[in-house]
C-alpha positions as CSV (number, residue, x, y, z in Angstrom):
1,M,93.2,92.0,103.6
2,I,93.2,94.1,107.3
3,R,90.9,97.0,108.0
4,L,92.0,98.5,111.2
5,R,89.1,100.0,113.1
6,V,90.8,102.2,115.4
7,K,89.3,105.6,114.2
8,E,86.3,104.6,114.8
9,I,86.4,103.0,117.6
10,A,88.3,106.3,119.2
11,Q,85.5,108.0,117.6
12,Q,83.0,106.2,119.6
13,Q,84.6,106.3,122.7
14,G,85.1,111.0,121.9
15,L,88.9,110.5,121.9
16,G,90.5,112.7,119.1
17,Q,93.7,111.4,117.4
18,G,96.2,113.6,119.5
19,K,94.5,112.7,123.1
20,L,94.3,109.0,121.8
21,A,98.4,109.3,120.7
22,R,99.5,110.4,123.7
23,M,97.1,107.6,126.0
24,A,98.9,105.3,123.7
25,D,102.5,107.1,123.8
26,V,102.3,106.4,119.9
27,D,103.3,109.1,117.2
28,I,100.9,111.6,116.2
29,K,102.1,110.8,112.8
30,T,102.3,107.3,113.0
31,L,98.3,107.5,113.9
32,A,97.0,109.8,111.3
33,R,98.5,107.8,108.7
34,I,96.0,104.9,110.6
35,Y,93.4,107.4,110.6
36,K,93.6,108.4,106.6
37,N,94.8,104.6,105.4
38,P,92.7,102.1,107.6
39,Y,94.8,99.6,105.7
40,A,98.5,101.3,106.3
41,E,101.0,98.0,107.6
42,V,101.1,99.0,111.4
43,S,103.1,97.1,114.2
44,S,102.3,94.8,116.4
45,V,103.8,97.0,119.2
46,T,101.6,99.8,117.6
47,L,98.2,98.0,117.8
48,E,98.9,96.5,121.3
49,K,99.7,100.6,122.4
50,L,96.6,101.4,120.4
51,A,94.4,98.8,122.1
52,R,95.3,99.3,125.7
53,A,94.9,103.2,125.2
54,L,91.3,102.5,124.1
55,S,90.7,99.2,126.2
56,V,90.0,96.8,123.7
57,S,91.7,93.8,122.5
58,V,93.9,93.8,119.0
59,A,91.1,91.7,117.9
60,N,88.6,94.4,118.0
61,L,90.8,97.2,116.2
62,I,91.0,94.5,112.5
63,E,88.5,93.7,110.5
64,E,88.5,90.7,107.9
65,V,88.3,92.7,104.3
66,D,86.8,90.4,101.5
67,E,89.1,92.1,98.9
68,T,86.6,91.4,96.1
69,R,84.5,93.6,97.9
70,K,86.6,96.7,98.1
């Protein structure tokens, strides 16, 4: 299972949801869903937009989670 690190990375960069949504050209509701549920399914296009806006690779946005430890 994968967990998205979008919220953590955005907070480290001092970006709020609204600003990140505008920078990435992603709907604010989509971003709010990712913030609320980091295990949400997200399209590769959305991940690419978020990675570009945060100046990181898509791989940096993804964390492998051992389901037995969840």
